[in-house]
C-alpha positions, -999 to +999 in steps of 0.1 A: -152-216+136-146-233+102-145-266+120-112-257+137-123-244+171-120-278+188-083-278+181-062-266+211-037-241+198-029-222+230+008-228+231+012-238+194-003-204+184+023-184+203+052-205+190+039-202+154+035-164+156+070-160+170+086-182+144+068-162+117+081-130+131+116-142+136+118-155+101+111-119+089+085-131+064+053-119+080+046-088+101+037-050+096+017-020+109+014+014+095+039+041+102+013+061+120-014+058+146-025+022+153-059+025+137-073-009+130-096+006+105-066+014+083-038-011+078-016+015+061-026+051+071+001+065+049-001+098+067-014+104+102-051+106+099-051+099+062-065+065+052-081+055+020-105+032+037-117+059+061-143+069+035-160+036+043-173+044+078-191+010+080-160-010+071-138+010+095-163+004+123-164-033+116-126-035+117-125-015+150-149-041+164-128-070+152-126-086+186-161-079+197-183-109+205-216-102+187-235-128+207-220-120+241-190-134+260-192-172+266-185-185+301-163-215+305-152-232+337-114-240+339-120-278+339-151-279+317-152-308+293-186-301+277-190-275+249-192-240+261-225-222+261-228-184+257-243-167+288-258-140+266-290-147+245-284-161+211-283-136+183-318-130+168-309-138+133-288-169+139-255-152+146-257-120+125-264-098+154-296-082+141-286-048+129-250-052+140-228-054+109-208-086+106-172-085+116-145-095+091-128-128+095-090-131+098-064-158+100-062-152+138-097-166+142-084-200+133-069-202+168-102-196+186-108-224+212-140-240+223-148-213+248-144-184+224-109-175+237-079-169+215-044-170+229-030-149+200-056-122+204-050-122+242-013-115+234-022-088+209-009-109+179-028-107+146-023-129+115-038-119+082-035-113+046-053-108+013-055-118-023-061-095-053-067-109-088-073-086-118-081-085-155-073-055-176-089-049-210-069-025-232-092-011-260-062-008-283-051-044-278-013-036-279+009-062-296+033-065-266+003-069-242+015-042-218-002-010-208+028+013-213+038+032-183+007+021-163+021-003-138+005-027-112-022-036-136+004-035-163-005-065-185-033-060-211-061-085-220-049-112-195-054-124-160-030-113-132-026-125-096-015-091-085-008-101-049-011-129-024-002-111+008+004-125+043+014-107+075+018-111+112+016-082+136+018-073+172+008-036+175+020-015+204-006-003+229+003+022+257-033+031+266-030+011+299+007+010+304+037+032+298+059+007+278+051-018+250+068-034+221+056-048+188+066-060+154+052-066+119+064-084+088+048-089+054+054-112+024+038-109-010+038-131-041+024-119-074+029-097-105+031-066-083+060-079-063+086-069-089+073-033-087+083-026-051+115-046-045+144-030-027+179-028-040+200-053-020+170-071-006+147-089-030+167-078-060+180-102-073+178-126-044+140-132-042+129-119-076+118-147-100+127-149-136+093-138-149+065-114-142+057-132-110+079-127-080+084-125-043+088-094-021+092-085+016+074-052+018+079-048+056+097-063+086+103-041+116+102-038+154+085-011+175+092+002+210+066+025+225+067+047+256+035+066+263+029+088+233+063+081+216+069+051+193+103+042+177+103+019+146+134+002+132+136-020+102+122-021+067+088-004+062+064+009+036+068+046+028+043+069+044+044+093+015+014+102-006-022+088-007-017+054-023+002+025-007+019-008-017-009-031-006-035-026-033-064-037-012-058-005+009-064+017-021-098+026-035-088+019-071-066-010-083-051+012-110-022+034-099-018+072-105+014+084-121+022+103-090+026+071-071+041+047-096+067+071-110+070+100-086+073+085-050+093+059-031+076+027-021+097+015+009+124+026+032+149+010+056+158+029+087+147+042+120+116+064+126+102+081+157+065+091+159+051+113+186+014+121+194+017+158+203-020+161+209-053+145+199-051+165+166-013+165+158+011+137+151+047+142+140+073+117+128+110+120+120+137+095+110+168+084+091+166+060+062+188+044+035+170+064+008+145+054-018+138+017-022+172+007-010+182-019+017+219-020+018+250-002+004+237+000-031+231+035-018+257+043+008+241+076+018+217+082+046+185+103+041+158+120+061+121+112+063+097+134+082+059+136+085+032+156+102-006+153+102-033+175+117-069+166+122-093+196+124-126+198+144-146+192+112-128+158+109-108+171+078-071+163+078-040+178+064-008+157+062+027+163+047+056+139+041+091+151+032+119+129+019+155+141+014+184+118+003+212+114-022+200+092-051+215+078-083+213+100-114+217+093-151+255+094-147+252+067-120+265+091-094+246+103-063+231+137-061+207+154-037+170+146-042+141+163-024+105+152-025+073+162-007+037+152-007+007+171+007-027+154+012-059+170+024-090+149+032-124+166+037-157+148+046-182+170+029-212+152+044-222+116+054-221+106+017-194+127+000-157+129+007-130+149-011-093+142-012-067+165-028-030+157-032+000+176-045+035+163-050+068+179-059+102+163-065+136+177-076+171+163-080+203+181-086+225+172-116+200+145-125+205+145-163+236+134-183+240+171-191+241+180-154+207+196-155+184+195-126+152+174-129+118+183-116+086+162-114+053+172-099+016+167-101-019+171-086-045+145-078-082+152-072-105+124-057-142+124-050-160+096-033-198+091-029-211+064-006-244+051-019-249+025+009-230-001+028-223-021-003-216+006-029-192+035-029-183+053-062-150+071-067-135+094-094-099+105-098-084+131-121-046+135-123-021+158-140+015+147-136+045+164-153+079+149-159+096+181-168+129+167-181+117+132-191+136+119-161+112+098-140+093+078-167+126+064-178+124+027-168+099+002-157+103+011-120+107+043-101+134+031-077+160+049-099+162+065-133+173+046-164+206+060-177+204+067-214+220+040-237+224+017-207+208-015-195+187-013-163+215-025-140+218-014-104+182-002-103+156-017-080+131-040-097+128-072-117+128-064-154+123-099-167+092-103-189+090-065-195+091-052-231+119-028-223+122-014-258+087-001-256+094+018-223+124+039-234+116+069-213+124+105-221+088+117-220+094+153-210+058+164-209+024+160-192+006+128-183-032+129-176-055+102-164-091+100-154-105+070-135-140+063-124-156+032-108-172+017-077-160-004-048-186-031-043-193-055-015-215-081-032-221-102-001-227-095+036-191-102+044-167-072+046-139-096+036-148-097+000-151-068-025-149-060-063-133-029-079-143-024-116-131+009-131-128+027-164-095+046-170-084+070-198-048+081-201-032+106-225+001+123-229+012+157-243+048+169-247+082+159-260+094+125-268+132+123-264+140+086-260+168+063-270+150+041-295+138+061-325+137+096-309+105+114-313+085+084-325+081+059-296+050+071-277+039+059-243+010+036-252+000+008-276+035-006-281+049+029-287+023+039-313-002+061-294-003+091-271-035+079-254-052+047-243-084+034-226-085+007-200-114-013-184-100-029-153-116-050-126-103-070-097-116-093-070-102-089-035-104-112-005-092-100+028-085-126+056 
């Protein structure tokens, strides 16, 4: 494959995979069931890509040999010849959908074998590039509190992501072990760094940076799996890896309301075919070391009904920094319901609620909450359309108070001690204090323009508007969320090109 099959990588492949894992740069699996159709099922049974039945099926058949298993004698010196008849369409398998290619396939040998696959090791990654057209053409070239695709009227390499993974499998044995680690470079990296890890060690001086979203080890016994390390948060419907989301633009619920990553220990138990529960201890929100000396709790459960609908909840409790730079109790929960209406139509509903004691400088409690509604319509194997309407409320103007949601921005203070890389961000135009309601509506397709499931495009049209108070540091009552602080609404036309490998 790709002219590399004739290279003998049997022992080299194993050594390379172990070096990558030990370096802690590449490796990750989801917190939940090992479903190869969803790299990050952020709640058991909930996966954004599950709406693409064809794509999921292709991924599940990743190791299938479309043309049949080739036979190869141990001492054979001539090229291997498949024992099964050749595929009728020259390798496409007739009506069989093509399987996605991954970095692991580089290590295929002449006989169709792969030492990494035999050991359960997978190497992969993706690249996402975007262009965002802001109809208002803001002078600072930023889209206000809309992050990820945050830069207006210019190109962004959002992520260049690599990972290595050995998932656990106890279907044929009682015990197994695994690992995963990921590394990402791009403009999105500064949005999900952890205090004490990438910040400031790996963050660059501009809008592009480096992040280590995950590196952890798993130990599994029958239906129990224990994970220890640094992993992506299971909360909510969106996840850090943008290629796992339907849209490339991010809802307020995720970018301002929820944690991105955790460091700790998590146990997951498959109670039945329908019910999965998880429980663990973490270092809080987006925190790696003693920047937050307190331990927190992370718990999840997910239930799949007979009609294939799913209900999942994630609960996070921990002591987190407040506007006075002390630590007070924070509680957050997210509830996601997924319902396949028919073969074409799928509905997803999400509700989030967060609260923190003594969050404000006045000692007042802060609350933030919202509702997301999604509808997806699958036209065919190449086109699926989606729509998202969101209402999100920052009741005290506490969360949209800095560029990143790892911690609030204290009034009249520089963004120190808070996760994230603020270089290259027009900080004066993101002063916070928006104690009101954010609304956004996004519509667009996910399009596979070629026969390969490795390549897709996500154009979408998004409209944002804000209603409520403006109590910020710079010019109170006048600096609005959008168009360099001038407007209470904005329109975006966003598209990205994604390649998964």
